[in-house]
Backbone as CSV, one residue per row, in Angstrom:
resi,resn,N_x,N_y,N_z,CA_x,CA_y,CA_z,C_x,C_y,C_z
1,UNK,25.195,36.311,1.903,24.234,35.543,1.030,23.913,34.786,1.926
2,UNK,21.999,34.507,1.640,21.743,33.466,2.755,21.673,31.779,2.002
3,UNK,21.505,30.666,2.653,20.999,29.929,1.846,19.625,29.499,0.552
4,UNK,19.702,29.621,-0.592,18.660,29.236,-1.541,17.457,28.535,-0.803
5,UNK,16.370,28.754,-1.222,15.047,27.811,-0.746,15.285,26.836,-1.934
6,UNK,14.557,26.019,-1.417,14.117,24.470,-1.720,12.694,24.973,-2.346
7,UNK,12.669,24.616,-3.578,11.078,25.007,-4.275,10.437,23.824,-4.667
8,UNK,10.874,23.183,-3.736,10.062,21.748,-4.762,8.631,21.074,-3.897
9,UNK,7.688,21.089,-4.391,6.452,20.999,-3.927,5.868,19.977,-3.536
10,UNK,5.344,19.279,-2.608,4.854,17.999,-2.540,3.751,17.530,-3.575
11,UNK,3.686,16.417,-3.856,2.387,16.743,-4.558,0.902,16.546,-3.711
12,UNK,-0.147,16.826,-4.173,-0.972,16.867,-2.951,-2.387,16.100,-4.091
13,UNK,-1.898,15.146,-4.934,-3.130,14.288,-5.117,-3.016,13.287,-4.409
14,UNK,-4.224,12.615,-4.268,-4.969,11.558,-3.177,-3.800,9.908,-3.850
15,UNK,-3.579,9.690,-2.903,-2.879,8.274,-2.712,-3.700,7.269,-3.135
16,UNK,-3.378,6.539,-4.057,-4.096,5.252,-4.367,-4.106,4.585,-3.560
17,UNK,-5.379,3.361,-3.376,-5.560,2.821,-2.382,-4.080,1.428,-2.763
18,UNK,-3.552,0.764,-2.465,-2.971,-0.057,-2.755,-3.181,-1.783,-2.143
19,UNK,-4.569,-1.627,-1.126,-5.257,-2.809,-0.793,-6.618,-3.105,-1.376
20,UNK,-6.688,-4.371,-0.853,-8.158,-4.588,-1.681,-9.556,-3.869,-1.145
21,UNK,-9.172,-3.773,0.400,-10.300,-3.212,1.285,-10.267,-1.566,1.202
22,UNK,-9.286,-1.151,1.075,-9.284,0.040,1.074,-10.271,0.687,-0.435
23,UNK,-9.107,-0.318,-1.526,-10.041,0.322,-2.686,-11.724,-0.129,-2.727
24,UNK,-11.652,-0.854,-2.360,-13.557,-1.664,-2.487,-13.600,-0.118,-2.355
25,UNK,-13.332,0.067,-1.172,-14.402,1.299,-0.139,-14.076,2.665,-0.891
26,UNK,-12.685,2.855,-1.318,-12.946,4.044,-2.452,-13.716,3.927,-3.645
27,UNK,-13.934,3.126,-3.986,-14.291,2.424,-5.622,-13.670,2.991,-6.456
28,UNK,-12.287,2.653,-6.016,-10.808,2.553,-7.057,-10.855,0.890,-7.499
29,UNK,-9.415,1.617,-8.492,-8.606,0.328,-8.570,-7.474,0.352,-7.684
30,UNK,-6.834,-0.852,-7.738,-5.444,-1.097,-7.423,-4.311,-1.148,-7.821
31,UNK,-3.301,-0.606,-7.240,-1.870,-0.564,-7.931,-1.041,-1.159,-7.183
32,UNK,-0.393,-1.510,-7.898,0.506,-2.863,-7.707,1.902,-2.688,-8.585
33,UNK,3.052,-3.250,-7.825,4.425,-3.274,-9.084,4.728,-4.378,-9.348
34,UNK,5.499,-4.444,-10.357,6.302,-5.891,-10.835,7.147,-5.182,-11.690
35,UNK,8.290,-5.842,-11.209,9.796,-5.464,-12.724,9.586,-4.219,-12.164
36,UNK,9.547,-3.073,-11.332,9.571,-1.877,-11.524,8.701,-1.301,-12.204
37,UNK,7.459,-1.540,-12.408,6.305,-0.830,-13.112,5.031,-0.718,-12.547
38,UNK,4.274,0.168,-11.975,3.273,0.081,-11.616,1.659,-0.419,-12.372
39,UNK,1.079,-1.509,-12.030,0.005,-2.084,-13.149,-1.243,-1.247,-11.607
40,UNK,-2.552,-1.735,-12.364,-3.882,-1.410,-12.163,-4.387,-2.513,-11.851
41,UNK,-5.067,-2.735,-10.996,-6.665,-3.966,-11.446,-7.568,-3.450,-10.399
42,UNK,-8.535,-4.133,-10.374,-9.940,-3.915,-9.410,-9.973,-5.116,-8.302
43,UNK,-10.644,-4.688,-7.344,-11.005,-5.426,-5.971,-11.285,-6.996,-6.805
44,UNK,-10.991,-8.281,-5.794,-10.951,-9.245,-7.115,-13.610,-8.824,-6.692
45,UNK,-13.752,-8.563,-5.813,-15.104,-8.509,-5.375,-15.676,-7.594,-6.834
46,UNK,-15.301,-6.945,-7.116,-15.848,-6.074,-8.211,-15.175,-6.421,-9.616
47,UNK,-14.735,-7.743,-10.249,-14.222,-8.205,-11.136,-15.612,-8.895,-11.948
48,UNK,-14.914,-9.433,-13.074,-16.577,-9.887,-13.885,-15.871,-11.440,-13.740
49,UNK,-17.609,-12.217,-13.246,-17.823,-13.240,-13.356,-16.820,-14.156,-14.340
50,UNK,-16.159,-13.884,-15.692,-15.995,-14.588,-16.831,-14.439,-14.952,-16.319
51,UNK,-14.096,-14.648,-15.243,-12.615,-14.538,-14.938,-12.750,-16.328,-14.191
52,UNK,-13.917,-16.183,-12.972,-14.144,-17.469,-13.146,-13.836,-18.877,-14.073
53,UNK,-14.671,-18.293,-15.023,-15.155,-19.153,-15.926,-13.722,-19.781,-17.093
54,UNK,-13.262,-18.484,-17.229,-11.772,-18.628,-17.549,-10.581,-19.943,-16.627
55,UNK,-11.244,-19.602,-15.162,-10.337,-20.395,-14.427,-10.428,-21.957,-14.443
56,UNK,-11.972,-21.913,-14.633,-12.484,-23.395,-14.438,-12.481,-23.957,-15.839
57,UNK,-11.955,-23.291,-16.635,-12.009,-23.896,-18.040,-10.503,-24.533,-17.843
58,UNK,-9.625,-23.975,-16.951,-8.511,-24.093,-17.076,-7.388,-23.060,-17.931
59,UNK,-8.064,-22.231,-18.013,-7.818,-21.042,-19.153,-6.580,-19.810,-18.267
60,UNK,-6.123,-20.001,-17.689,-5.328,-19.043,-16.775,-4.825,-17.715,-17.237
61,UNK,-4.342,-18.247,-18.419,-3.634,-16.935,-18.758,-5.099,-16.171,-19.712
62,UNK,-6.221,-16.644,-19.665,-7.418,-15.481,-20.123,-7.959,-15.123,-18.890
63,UNK,-7.883,-15.567,-18.165,-8.156,-15.282,-16.789,-7.137,-14.067,-16.182
64,UNK,-5.682,-14.080,-16.287,-5.060,-12.842,-16.276,-5.254,-11.519,-16.689
65,UNK,-5.857,-12.026,-18.351,-5.845,-11.033,-19.119,-7.143,-10.234,-19.184
66,UNK,-8.187,-11.026,-18.718,-9.917,-10.292,-17.930,-9.601,-9.890,-16.610
67,UNK,-8.523,-10.475,-15.911,-8.361,-9.198,-14.376,-7.483,-7.829,-14.509
68,UNK,-6.660,-8.409,-15.642,-5.996,-6.762,-15.945,-6.701,-5.808,-16.806
69,UNK,-7.372,-6.652,-17.851,-7.859,-5.202,-18.958,-6.550,-5.470,-20.265
70,UNK,-7.380,-4.403,-21.402,-6.636,-4.728,-22.255,-5.109,-3.694,-22.116
71,UNK,-5.671,-2.667,-21.599,-3.955,-1.549,-21.963,-3.222,-1.684,-21.032
72,UNK,-3.324,-2.688,-19.601,-2.726,-3.170,-18.671,-1.944,-4.481,-19.178
73,UNK,-2.629,-5.188,-19.532,-2.534,-5.844,-20.026,-1.126,-6.311,-21.183
74,UNK,-1.572,-4.843,-22.372,-0.383,-4.699,-23.130,0.677,-4.397,-22.578
75,UNK,0.863,-3.179,-21.520,1.787,-3.405,-20.891,2.720,-4.205,-19.899
76,UNK,1.734,-5.069,-19.680,2.723,-6.532,-19.403,3.791,-6.728,-20.355
77,UNK,3.033,-7.014,-21.222,3.623,-7.485,-22.946,4.582,-7.083,-22.963
78,UNK,4.685,-5.792,-22.679,5.741,-4.875,-23.295,7.297,-4.976,-22.357
79,UNK,6.658,-5.870,-21.225,8.112,-5.989,-20.016,8.486,-7.399,-21.402
80,UNK,8.179,-7.626,-22.315,8.572,-9.340,-22.619,8.463,-10.337,-21.835
81,UNK,7.812,-10.916,-21.335,7.797,-11.547,-19.819,7.926,-13.084,-20.234
82,UNK,8.878,-13.837,-19.282,9.041,-15.266,-19.818,7.885,-16.034,-19.112
83,UNK,7.856,-17.728,-18.719,6.290,-18.156,-18.580,6.280,-17.949,-16.926
84,UNK,8.022,-17.676,-16.131,8.218,-18.104,-14.818,7.720,-16.195,-14.765
85,UNK,7.812,-15.324,-14.877,7.921,-13.750,-14.818,6.065,-14.107,-14.731
86,UNK,5.496,-14.719,-15.627,3.772,-14.827,-15.801,3.352,-15.228,-14.466
87,UNK,4.378,-16.750,-14.250,3.207,-17.213,-13.214,3.713,-16.202,-11.819
88,UNK,4.591,-15.404,-11.790,5.006,-14.081,-10.361,4.004,-13.104,-10.661
89,UNK,4.027,-12.697,-11.998,2.903,-11.365,-12.148,1.685,-11.694,-11.649
90,UNK,1.246,-13.156,-12.094,-0.519,-13.400,-11.521,-0.339,-14.185,-10.176
91,UNK,0.950,-14.184,-9.116,0.810,-13.770,-7.995,0.521,-12.811,-7.011
92,UNK,1.271,-11.380,-8.151,1.327,-10.606,-7.224,0.089,-9.550,-7.651
93,UNK,-0.942,-10.218,-8.612,-2.027,-9.670,-9.236,-3.033,-10.201,-8.205
94,UNK,-2.588,-11.443,-8.251,-3.865,-11.749,-7.503,-3.528,-11.418,-5.893
95,UNK,-2.520,-11.390,-4.825,-2.428,-10.814,-4.018,-3.090,-9.108,-3.901
96,UNK,-2.365,-8.332,-5.111,-3.201,-7.120,-4.729,-4.358,-6.748,-4.779
97,UNK,-5.515,-7.426,-6.090,-6.683,-7.668,-6.170,-7.194,-8.277,-4.986
98,UNK,-7.168,-9.328,-4.218,-7.795,-9.948,-2.615,-7.866,-11.017,-3.060
99,UNK,-7.697,-11.609,-4.117,-8.199,-12.856,-4.458,-7.573,-14.072,-3.995
100,UNK,-8.728,-15.109,-3.584,-8.169,-16.082,-2.213,-7.769,-15.740,-0.843
101,UNK,-7.712,-14.027,-0.721,-7.531,-13.842,0.601,-9.062,-12.950,1.244
102,UNK,-10.408,-13.381,0.181,-12.243,-13.828,0.764,-12.119,-15.142,0.270
103,UNK,-11.362,-15.697,0.162,-12.184,-17.381,-0.116,-12.628,-16.972,-1.444
104,UNK,-11.831,-16.492,-2.237,-13.012,-16.002,-3.473,-12.112,-17.182,-4.711
């Protein structure tokens, strides 16, 4: 008898952008990972100006929530994060969205 064929098929779904420039060009969100969980955000230039108001008012937590949106924020909270986790997550979020890299 011959070898069995591997019937696995490769996913044909398009890969989502993981950098802000590609995501903005494709008009899609950006995926990034934190503690083994994938999250989505928008490129920085597509985010609400309310984020800047929150950050200027010293309310970083509100800024992070606005950057994520309710669904992704709730997913983050399910991880039962510490304040250290929040700081690391905010850095990953800012990096993924392109905040800081474009002088925003």
